Biopython code that builds the backbone (N, CA, C, O; Angstrom):
import numpy as np
from Bio.PDB.StructureBuilder import StructureBuilder

atoms = [
    (1, "MET", "N", (-8.239, -1.372, -0.621)),
    (1, "MET", "CA", (-7.431, -2.509, -1.021)),
    (1, "MET", "C", (-8.365, -3.659, -1.323)),
    (1, "MET", "O", (-9.326, -3.885, -0.587)),
    (2, "LYS", "N", (-8.111, -4.360, -2.351)),
    (2, "LYS", "CA", (-8.935, -5.506, -2.701)),
    (2, "LYS", "C", (-8.018, -6.664, -3.202)),
    (2, "LYS", "O", (-7.123, -6.441, -4.017)),
    (3, "LYS", "N", (-8.247, -7.840, -2.724)),
    (3, "LYS", "CA", (-7.439, -9.025, -3.078)),
    (3, "LYS", "C", (-7.903, -9.637, -4.344)),
    (3, "LYS", "O", (-9.100, -9.841, -4.547)),
    (4, "MET", "N", (-6.944, -9.946, -5.228)),
    (4, "MET", "CA", (-7.224, -10.584, -6.575)),
    (4, "MET", "C", (-6.378, -11.835, -6.694)),
    (4, "MET", "O", (-5.164, -11.801, -6.490)),
    (5, "ILE", "N", (-7.047, -12.971, -7.037)),
    (5, "ILE", "CA", (-6.250, -14.168, -7.336)),
    (5, "ILE", "C", (-6.237, -14.486, -8.803)),
    (5, "ILE", "O", (-7.206, -14.275, -9.534)),
    (6, "GLY", "N", (-5.097, -15.003, -9.204)),
    (6, "GLY", "CA", (-4.807, -15.377, -10.533)),
    (6, "GLY", "C", (-5.260, -16.787, -10.915)),
    (6, "GLY", "O", (-4.858, -17.754, -10.268)),
    (7, "ASN", "N", (-6.073, -16.922, -11.934)),
    (7, "ASN", "CA", (-6.558, -18.316, -12.295)),
    (7, "ASN", "C", (-5.611, -18.966, -13.274)),
    (7, "ASN", "O", (-5.594, -20.186, -13.436)),
    (8, "SER", "N", (-4.787, -18.093, -13.956)),
    (8, "SER", "CA", (-3.859, -18.671, -14.944)),
    (8, "SER", "C", (-2.438, -18.416, -14.675)),
    (8, "SER", "O", (-1.588, -19.027, -15.322)),
    (9, "MET", "N", (-2.095, -17.526, -13.733)),
    (9, "MET", "CA", (-0.684, -17.143, -13.574)),
    (9, "MET", "C", (-0.149, -17.788, -12.320)),
    (9, "MET", "O", (0.999, -17.515, -11.970)),
    (10, "GLY", "N", (-0.867, -18.596, -11.635)),
    (10, "GLY", "CA", (-0.303, -19.361, -10.429)),
    (10, "GLY", "C", (-0.049, -18.503, -9.281)),
    (10, "GLY", "O", (0.793, -18.864, -8.459)),
    (11, "GLU", "N", (-0.671, -17.423, -9.130)),
    (11, "GLU", "CA", (-0.393, -16.637, -7.893)),
    (11, "GLU", "C", (-1.230, -17.256, -6.709)),
    (11, "GLU", "O", (-2.406, -16.946, -6.520)),
    (12, "VAL", "N", (-0.590, -18.087, -5.987)),
    (12, "VAL", "CA", (-1.248, -18.850, -4.955)),
    (12, "VAL", "C", (-1.902, -18.005, -3.904)),
    (12, "VAL", "O", (-3.071, -18.205, -3.573)),
    (13, "GLY", "N", (-1.153, -17.053, -3.372)),
    (13, "GLY", "CA", (-1.754, -16.261, -2.239)),
    (13, "GLY", "C", (-2.532, -15.022, -2.694)),
    (13, "GLY", "O", (-3.139, -14.343, -1.866)),
    (14, "GLY", "N", (-2.526, -14.720, -3.991)),
    (14, "GLY", "CA", (-3.207, -13.552, -4.517)),
    (14, "GLY", "C", (-2.303, -12.298, -4.378)),
    (14, "GLY", "O", (-1.172, -12.332, -3.892)),
    (15, "ILE", "N", (-2.900, -11.222, -4.841)),
    (15, "ILE", "CA", (-2.218, -9.905, -4.750)),
    (15, "ILE", "C", (-3.191, -8.948, -4.160)),
    (15, "ILE", "O", (-4.401, -9.099, -4.328)),
    (16, "ASN", "N", (-2.690, -7.968, -3.472)),
    (16, "ASN", "CA", (-3.494, -6.919, -2.885)),
    (16, "ASN", "C", (-3.422, -5.697, -3.791)),
    (16, "ASN", "O", (-2.379, -5.047, -3.877)),
    (17, "VAL", "N", (-4.523, -5.381, -4.468)),
    (17, "VAL", "CA", (-4.611, -4.246, -5.422)),
    (17, "VAL", "C", (-5.108, -2.996, -4.613)),
    (17, "VAL", "O", (-6.081, -3.039, -3.860)),
    (18, "VAL", "N", (-4.340, -1.871, -4.840)),
    (18, "VAL", "CA", (-4.697, -0.636, -4.130)),
    (18, "VAL", "C", (-5.140, 0.435, -5.069)),
    (18, "VAL", "O", (-5.699, 1.434, -4.616)),
    (19, "GLU", "N", (-4.918, 0.288, -6.399)),
    (19, "GLU", "CA", (-5.305, 1.316, -7.321)),
    (19, "GLU", "C", (-5.374, 0.708, -8.714)),
    (19, "GLU", "O", (-4.647, -0.225, -9.052)),
    (20, "HIS", "N", (-6.315, 1.298, -9.541)),
    (20, "HIS", "CA", (-6.490, 0.847, -10.914)),
    (20, "HIS", "C", (-6.246, 2.035, -11.799)),
    (20, "HIS", "O", (-6.773, 3.114, -11.528)),
    (21, "ILE", "N", (-5.476, 1.885, -12.838)),
    (21, "ILE", "CA", (-5.176, 2.901, -13.821)),
    (21, "ILE", "C", (-5.395, 2.362, -15.202)),
    (21, "ILE", "O", (-5.048, 1.223, -15.515)),
    (22, "ILE", "N", (-6.018, 3.261, -16.081)),
    (22, "ILE", "CA", (-6.126, 2.995, -17.540)),
    (22, "ILE", "C", (-5.460, 4.083, -18.294)),
    (22, "ILE", "O", (-5.698, 5.260, -18.025)),
    (23, "THR", "N", (-4.587, 3.714, -19.282)),
    (23, "THR", "CA", (-3.925, 4.677, -20.019)),
    (23, "THR", "C", (-4.570, 4.837, -21.428)),
    (23, "THR", "O", (-5.382, 4.004, -21.829)),
    (24, "LYS", "N", (-4.207, 5.898, -22.165)),
    (24, "LYS", "CA", (-4.830, 6.201, -23.475)),
    (24, "LYS", "C", (-4.815, 5.078, -24.454)),
    (24, "LYS", "O", (-5.703, 4.985, -25.301)),
    (25, "ASN", "N", (-3.763, 4.156, -24.363)),
    (25, "ASN", "CA", (-3.692, 2.989, -25.254)),
    (25, "ASN", "C", (-4.494, 1.805, -24.761)),
    (25, "ASN", "O", (-4.406, 0.704, -25.305)),
    (26, "MET", "N", (-5.315, 2.055, -23.675)),
    (26, "MET", "CA", (-6.237, 1.126, -23.030)),
    (26, "MET", "C", (-5.468, -0.019, -22.299)),
    (26, "MET", "O", (-6.019, -1.107, -22.127)),
    (27, "TRP", "N", (-4.233, 0.215, -21.880)),
    (27, "TRP", "CA", (-3.598, -0.671, -20.967)),
    (27, "TRP", "C", (-4.105, -0.510, -19.586)),
    (27, "TRP", "O", (-4.434, 0.604, -19.178)),
    (28, "GLU", "N", (-4.188, -1.604, -18.822)),
    (28, "GLU", "CA", (-4.720, -1.407, -17.449)),
    (28, "GLU", "C", (-3.598, -1.834, -16.527)),
    (28, "GLU", "O", (-2.905, -2.828, -16.743)),
    (29, "PHE", "N", (-3.458, -1.030, -15.492)),
    (29, "PHE", "CA", (-2.491, -1.167, -14.455)),
    (29, "PHE", "C", (-3.186, -1.426, -13.060)),
    (29, "PHE", "O", (-3.905, -0.563, -12.558)),
    (30, "TYR", "N", (-2.958, -2.591, -12.475)),
    (30, "TYR", "CA", (-3.494, -2.875, -11.131)),
    (30, "TYR", "C", (-2.306, -2.736, -10.271)),
    (30, "TYR", "O", (-1.407, -3.576, -10.295)),
    (31, "ILE", "N", (-2.275, -1.595, -9.438)),
    (31, "ILE", "CA", (-1.173, -1.333, -8.605)),
    (31, "ILE", "C", (-1.281, -2.167, -7.318)),
    (31, "ILE", "O", (-2.299, -2.178, -6.626)),
    (32, "ILE", "N", (-0.181, -2.856, -7.045)),
    (32, "ILE", "CA", (-0.163, -3.847, -5.994)),
    (32, "ILE", "C", (0.521, -3.229, -4.751)),
    (32, "ILE", "O", (1.529, -2.530, -4.850)),
    (33, "ASP", "N", (-0.074, -3.521, -3.587)),
    (33, "ASP", "CA", (0.517, -3.141, -2.312)),
    (33, "ASP", "C", (1.587, -4.265, -2.012)),
    (33, "ASP", "O", (1.225, -5.423, -1.804)),
    (34, "ASP", "N", (2.822, -3.916, -1.998)),
    (34, "ASP", "CA", (3.881, -4.886, -1.745)),
    (34, "ASP", "C", (4.863, -4.336, -0.827)),
    (34, "ASP", "O", (5.945, -3.960, -1.278)),
    (35, "PRO", "N", (4.584, -4.242, 0.511)),
    (35, "PRO", "CA", (5.412, -3.623, 1.473)),
    (35, "PRO", "C", (6.865, -4.225, 1.586)),
    (35, "PRO", "O", (7.808, -3.571, 2.031)),
    (36, "GLU", "N", (6.964, -5.494, 1.159)),
    (36, "GLU", "CA", (8.296, -6.067, 1.294)),
    (36, "GLU", "C", (9.286, -5.707, 0.108)),
    (36, "GLU", "O", (10.490, -5.962, 0.149)),
    (37, "ASN", "N", (8.673, -5.115, -0.906)),
    (37, "ASN", "CA", (9.480, -4.769, -2.115)),
    (37, "ASN", "C", (9.823, -3.300, -2.056)),
    (37, "ASN", "O", (8.953, -2.469, -2.318)),
    (38, "VAL", "N", (11.063, -2.936, -1.720)),
    (38, "VAL", "CA", (11.493, -1.539, -1.618)),
    (38, "VAL", "C", (11.977, -1.122, -3.030)),
    (38, "VAL", "O", (12.884, -1.729, -3.600)),
    (39, "ARG", "N", (11.348, -0.082, -3.557)),
    (39, "ARG", "CA", (11.655, 0.382, -4.891)),
    (39, "ARG", "C", (12.052, 1.881, -4.818)),
    (39, "ARG", "O", (11.658, 2.611, -3.909)),
    (40, "PRO", "N", (12.845, 2.291, -5.816)),
    (40, "PRO", "CA", (13.137, 3.748, -5.887)),
    (40, "PRO", "C", (11.934, 4.588, -5.951)),
    (40, "PRO", "O", (10.863, 4.068, -6.264)),
    (41, "GLU", "N", (12.015, 5.862, -5.678)),
    (41, "GLU", "CA", (10.927, 6.744, -5.684)),
    (41, "GLU", "C", (10.282, 6.797, -7.096)),
    (41, "GLU", "O", (10.977, 6.822, -8.111)),
    (42, "GLY", "N", (8.942, 6.811, -7.120)),
    (42, "GLY", "CA", (8.226, 6.850, -8.437)),
    (42, "GLY", "C", (7.886, 5.483, -8.966)),
    (42, "GLY", "O", (7.026, 5.377, -9.841)),
    (43, "TYR", "N", (8.527, 4.403, -8.474)),
    (43, "TYR", "CA", (8.196, 3.095, -8.981)),
    (43, "TYR", "C", (7.163, 2.374, -8.047)),
    (43, "TYR", "O", (7.127, 2.524, -6.826)),
    (44, "VAL", "N", (6.321, 1.562, -8.787)),
    (44, "VAL", "CA", (5.282, 0.755, -8.086)),
    (44, "VAL", "C", (5.385, -0.588, -8.715)),
    (44, "VAL", "O", (5.916, -0.747, -9.815)),
    (45, "THR", "N", (4.844, -1.608, -7.971)),
    (45, "THR", "CA", (4.692, -2.861, -8.578)),
    (45, "THR", "C", (3.204, -2.992, -9.076)),
    (45, "THR", "O", (2.266, -2.594, -8.386)),
    (46, "ALA", "N", (3.040, -3.567, -10.300)),
    (46, "ALA", "CA", (1.709, -3.578, -10.852)),
    (46, "ALA", "C", (1.517, -4.835, -11.723)),
    (46, "ALA", "O", (2.463, -5.360, -12.310)),
    (47, "LEU", "N", (0.272, -5.287, -11.781)),
    (47, "LEU", "CA", (-0.116, -6.238, -12.793)),
    (47, "LEU", "C", (-0.523, -5.367, -13.976)),
    (47, "LEU", "O", (-1.361, -4.475, -13.844)),
    (48, "VAL", "N", (0.055, -5.627, -15.089)),
    (48, "VAL", "CA", (-0.176, -4.794, -16.258)),
    (48, "VAL", "C", (-0.887, -5.671, -17.345)),
    (48, "VAL", "O", (-0.385, -6.725, -17.734)),
    (49, "MET", "N", (-2.015, -5.214, -17.794)),
    (49, "MET", "CA", (-2.701, -5.866, -18.980)),
    (49, "MET", "C", (-2.378, -4.980, -20.172)),
    (49, "MET", "O", (-2.984, -3.920, -20.326)),
    (50, "GLY", "N", (-1.460, -5.377, -21.002)),
    (50, "GLY", "CA", (-1.179, -4.678, -22.218)),
    (50, "GLY", "C", (-1.166, -5.654, -23.349)),
    (50, "GLY", "O", (-2.164, -6.343, -23.562)),
    (51, "HIS", "N", (-0.011, -5.758, -24.141)),
    (51, "HIS", "CA", (0.069, -6.783, -25.135)),
    (51, "HIS", "C", (0.094, -8.164, -24.473)),
    (51, "HIS", "O", (-0.407, -9.142, -25.028)),
    (52, "GLU", "N", (0.671, -8.221, -23.309)),
    (52, "GLU", "CA", (0.667, -9.405, -22.448)),
    (52, "GLU", "C", (0.195, -8.987, -21.077)),
    (52, "GLU", "O", (0.075, -7.798, -20.783)),
    (53, "THR", "N", (-0.066, -9.948, -20.262)),
    (53, "THR", "CA", (-0.456, -9.699, -18.832)),
    (53, "THR", "C", (0.778, -10.109, -18.028)),
    (53, "THR", "O", (1.191, -11.266, -18.093)),
    (54, "GLU", "N", (1.368, -9.192, -17.279)),
    (54, "GLU", "CA", (2.523, -9.569, -16.486)),
    (54, "GLU", "C", (2.597, -8.670, -15.265)),
    (54, "GLU", "O", (1.965, -7.616, -15.199)),
    (55, "ILE", "N", (3.370, -9.108, -14.324)),
    (55, "ILE", "CA", (3.663, -8.269, -13.070)),
    (55, "ILE", "C", (5.027, -7.774, -13.078)),
    (55, "ILE", "O", (5.948, -8.521, -13.406)),
    (56, "GLY", "N", (5.228, -6.525, -12.728)),
    (56, "GLY", "CA", (6.573, -5.928, -12.685)),
    (56, "GLY", "C", (6.468, -4.499, -12.177)),
    (56, "GLY", "O", (5.402, -3.996, -11.821)),
    (57, "ASP", "N", (7.667, -3.864, -12.166)),
    (57, "ASP", "CA", (7.748, -2.545, -11.659)),
    (57, "ASP", "C", (7.417, -1.543, -12.803)),
    (57, "ASP", "O", (7.821, -1.700, -13.955)),
    (58, "VAL", "N", (6.681, -0.546, -12.407)),
    (58, "VAL", "CA", (6.221, 0.562, -13.343)),
    (58, "VAL", "C", (6.673, 1.876, -12.765)),
    (58, "VAL", "O", (6.543, 2.131, -11.567)),
    (59, "TYR", "N", (7.201, 2.696, -13.624)),
    (59, "TYR", "CA", (7.668, 4.029, -13.313)),
    (59, "TYR", "C", (6.536, 5.062, -13.554)),
    (59, "TYR", "O", (6.324, 5.507, -14.682)),
    (60, "LEU", "N", (5.807, 5.439, -12.457)),
    (60, "LEU", "CA", (4.591, 6.216, -12.606)),
    (60, "LEU", "C", (4.736, 7.575, -13.392)),
    (60, "LEU", "O", (3.882, 7.939, -14.200)),
    (61, "PRO", "N", (5.830, 8.275, -13.114)),
    (61, "PRO", "CA", (6.012, 9.510, -13.885)),
    (61, "PRO", "C", (6.028, 9.366, -15.373)),
    (61, "PRO", "O", (5.701, 10.299, -16.107)),
    (62, "GLU", "N", (6.406, 8.202, -15.817)),
    (62, "GLU", "CA", (6.447, 7.894, -17.327)),
    (62, "GLU", "C", (5.098, 7.716, -17.917)),
    (62, "GLU", "O", (4.880, 8.080, -19.072)),
    (63, "ILE", "N", (4.164, 7.159, -17.161)),
    (63, "ILE", "CA", (2.810, 6.847, -17.661)),
    (63, "ILE", "C", (1.820, 7.990, -17.300)),
    (63, "ILE", "O", (0.756, 8.069, -17.914)),
    (64, "GLU", "N", (2.124, 8.834, -16.371)),
    (64, "GLU", "CA", (1.139, 9.885, -15.878)),
    (64, "GLU", "C", (0.588, 10.717, -16.996)),
    (64, "GLU", "O", (-0.601, 11.030, -16.937)),
    (65, "PRO", "N", (1.325, 11.113, -18.015)),
    (65, "PRO", "CA", (0.727, 11.993, -19.047)),
    (65, "PRO", "C", (-0.277, 11.277, -19.926)),
    (65, "PRO", "O", (-1.012, 11.908, -20.686)),
    (66, "TYR", "N", (-0.308, 9.904, -19.818)),
    (66, "TYR", "CA", (-1.214, 9.123, -20.684)),
    (66, "TYR", "C", (-2.410, 8.533, -19.926)),
    (66, "TYR", "O", (-3.216, 7.799, -20.498)),
    (67, "ILE", "N", (-2.515, 8.870, -18.604)),
    (67, "ILE", "CA", (-3.591, 8.255, -17.797)),
    (67, "ILE", "C", (-4.964, 8.922, -18.119)),
    (67, "ILE", "O", (-5.117, 10.143, -18.101)),
    (68, "ILE", "N", (-5.903, 8.072, -18.402)),
    (68, "ILE", "CA", (-7.254, 8.647, -18.627)),
    (68, "ILE", "C", (-8.274, 8.185, -17.528)),
    (68, "ILE", "O", (-9.395, 8.693, -17.513)),
    (69, "SER", "N", (-7.946, 7.315, -16.687)),
    (69, "SER", "CA", (-8.710, 6.864, -15.548)),
    (69, "SER", "C", (-7.787, 6.414, -14.496)),
    (69, "SER", "O", (-6.790, 5.741, -14.758)),
    (70, "ARG", "N", (-8.123, 6.794, -13.267)),
    (70, "ARG", "CA", (-7.269, 6.402, -12.082)),
    (70, "ARG", "C", (-8.218, 6.370, -10.869)),
    (70, "ARG", "O", (-8.894, 7.355, -10.573)),
    (71, "THR", "N", (-8.254, 5.252, -10.194)),
    (71, "THR", "CA", (-9.137, 5.159, -8.995)),
    (71, "THR", "C", (-8.611, 4.212, -7.915)),
    (71, "THR", "O", (-7.908, 3.241, -8.198)),
    (72, "THR", "N", (-8.957, 4.510, -6.731)),
    (72, "THR", "CA", (-8.734, 3.571, -5.640)),
    (72, "THR", "C", (-10.011, 2.961, -5.204)),
    (72, "THR", "O", (-9.979, 2.139, -4.289)),
    (73, "GLN", "N", (-11.157, 3.288, -5.780)),
    (73, "GLN", "CA", (-12.460, 2.764, -5.505)),
    (73, "GLN", "C", (-12.558, 1.594, -6.447)),
    (73, "GLN", "O", (-12.871, 1.747, -7.627)),
    (74, "LEU", "N", (-12.269, 0.345, -5.877)),
    (74, "LEU", "CA", (-12.156, -0.841, -6.701)),
    (74, "LEU", "C", (-13.445, -1.634, -6.826)),
    (74, "LEU", "O", (-13.508, -2.635, -7.540)),
    (75, "ASP", "N", (-14.477, -1.172, -6.118)),
    (75, "ASP", "CA", (-15.757, -1.963, -6.162)),
    (75, "ASP", "C", (-16.381, -1.977, -7.506)),
    (75, "ASP", "O", (-17.139, -2.901, -7.804)),
    (76, "GLN", "N", (-16.111, -0.996, -8.358)),
    (76, "GLN", "CA", (-16.735, -0.957, -9.681)),
    (76, "GLN", "C", (-15.751, -1.319, -10.786)),
    (76, "GLN", "O", (-16.051, -1.107, -11.961)),
    (77, "VAL", "N", (-14.571, -1.865, -10.437)),
    (77, "VAL", "CA", (-13.575, -2.236, -11.391)),
    (77, "VAL", "C", (-13.582, -3.734, -11.606)),
    (77, "VAL", "O", (-13.601, -4.492, -10.636)),
    (78, "PHE", "N", (-13.565, -4.172, -12.826)),
    (78, "PHE", "CA", (-13.479, -5.634, -13.151)),
    (78, "PHE", "C", (-12.068, -6.033, -12.817)),
    (78, "PHE", "O", (-11.124, -5.247, -12.904)),
    (79, "PRO", "N", (-11.953, -7.367, -12.406)),
    (79, "PRO", "CA", (-10.565, -7.931, -12.184)),
    (79, "PRO", "C", (-9.820, -8.070, -13.559)),
    (79, "PRO", "O", (-10.445, -7.998, -14.617)),
    (80, "ALA", "N", (-8.586, -8.252, -13.514)),
    (80, "ALA", "CA", (-7.788, -8.487, -14.696)),
    (80, "ALA", "C", (-8.221, -9.724, -15.403)),
    (80, "ALA", "O", (-8.715, -10.637, -14.742)),
    (81, "ARG", "N", (-8.083, -9.825, -16.645)),
    (81, "ARG", "CA", (-8.456, -11.047, -17.407)),
    (81, "ARG", "C", (-7.714, -12.288, -16.881)),
    (81, "ARG", "O", (-6.487, -12.270, -16.785)),
    (82, "GLY", "N", (-8.405, -13.311, -16.556)),
    (82, "GLY", "CA", (-7.801, -14.487, -15.999)),
    (82, "GLY", "C", (-7.645, -14.473, -14.497)),
    (82, "GLY", "O", (-7.080, -15.399, -13.916)),
    (83, "TRP", "N", (-8.153, -13.408, -13.857)),
    (83, "TRP", "CA", (-8.055, -13.236, -12.412)),
    (83, "TRP", "C", (-9.459, -12.998, -11.844)),
    (83, "TRP", "O", (-10.391, -12.717, -12.598)),
    (84, "SER", "N", (-9.615, -13.107, -10.530)),
    (84, "SER", "CA", (-10.900, -12.816, -9.973)),
    (84, "SER", "C", (-10.739, -12.167, -8.620)),
    (84, "SER", "O", (-9.741, -12.417, -7.945)),
    (85, "TRP", "N", (-11.714, -11.313, -8.178)),
    (85, "TRP", "CA", (-11.675, -10.760, -6.913)),
    (85, "TRP", "C", (-11.997, -11.775, -5.805)),
    (85, "TRP", "O", (-12.833, -12.657, -5.999)),
    (86, "VAL", "N", (-11.364, -11.655, -4.696)),
    (86, "VAL", "CA", (-11.667, -12.458, -3.514)),
    (86, "VAL", "C", (-12.734, -11.679, -2.733)),
    (86, "VAL", "O", (-12.510, -10.547, -2.304)),
    (87, "GLU", "N", (-13.856, -12.296, -2.567)),
    (87, "GLU", "CA", (-14.998, -11.569, -1.920)),
    (87, "GLU", "C", (-14.630, -11.550, -0.392)),
    (87, "GLU", "O", (-14.304, -12.574, 0.209)),
    (88, "SER", "N", (-14.704, -10.335, 0.178)),
    (88, "SER", "CA", (-14.499, -10.310, 1.676)),
    (88, "SER", "C", (-15.766, -10.563, 2.370)),
    (88, "SER", "O", (-16.846, -10.246, 1.873)),
    (89, "ASN", "N", (-15.642, -11.159, 3.574)),
    (89, "ASN", "CA", (-16.778, -11.537, 4.445)),
    (89, "ASN", "C", (-17.248, -10.404, 5.282)),
    (89, "ASN", "O", (-18.188, -10.560, 6.061)),
]
sb = StructureBuilder()
sb.init_structure("model")
sb.init_model(0)
sb.init_chain("A")
sb.init_seg("    ")
for serial, (resi, resn, name, xyz) in enumerate(atoms, 1):
    if name == "N":
        sb.init_residue(resn, " ", resi, " ")
    sb.init_atom(name, np.array(xyz, "f"), 0.0, 1.0, " ", f" {name:<3s}", serial, name[0])
structure = sb.get_structure()
């Protein structure tokens, strides 16, 4: 897990990213660890960089056929545009 703070979206406390996904259309999904948000099976909360950058629920089975990259190793992943990683001490 790696913490990311938003420079332009006003996310004061930041978000905890647990996975990064890229689909064939080059959209990026930063999967967020949000233990307080109970969702139906298959849904995750994500910051999505597509036509717009927004946070919302994503149904993973819908995008799985289009995934070209998927990793939980976030050290080599750039933060979302307008966001930055919080360096851990």
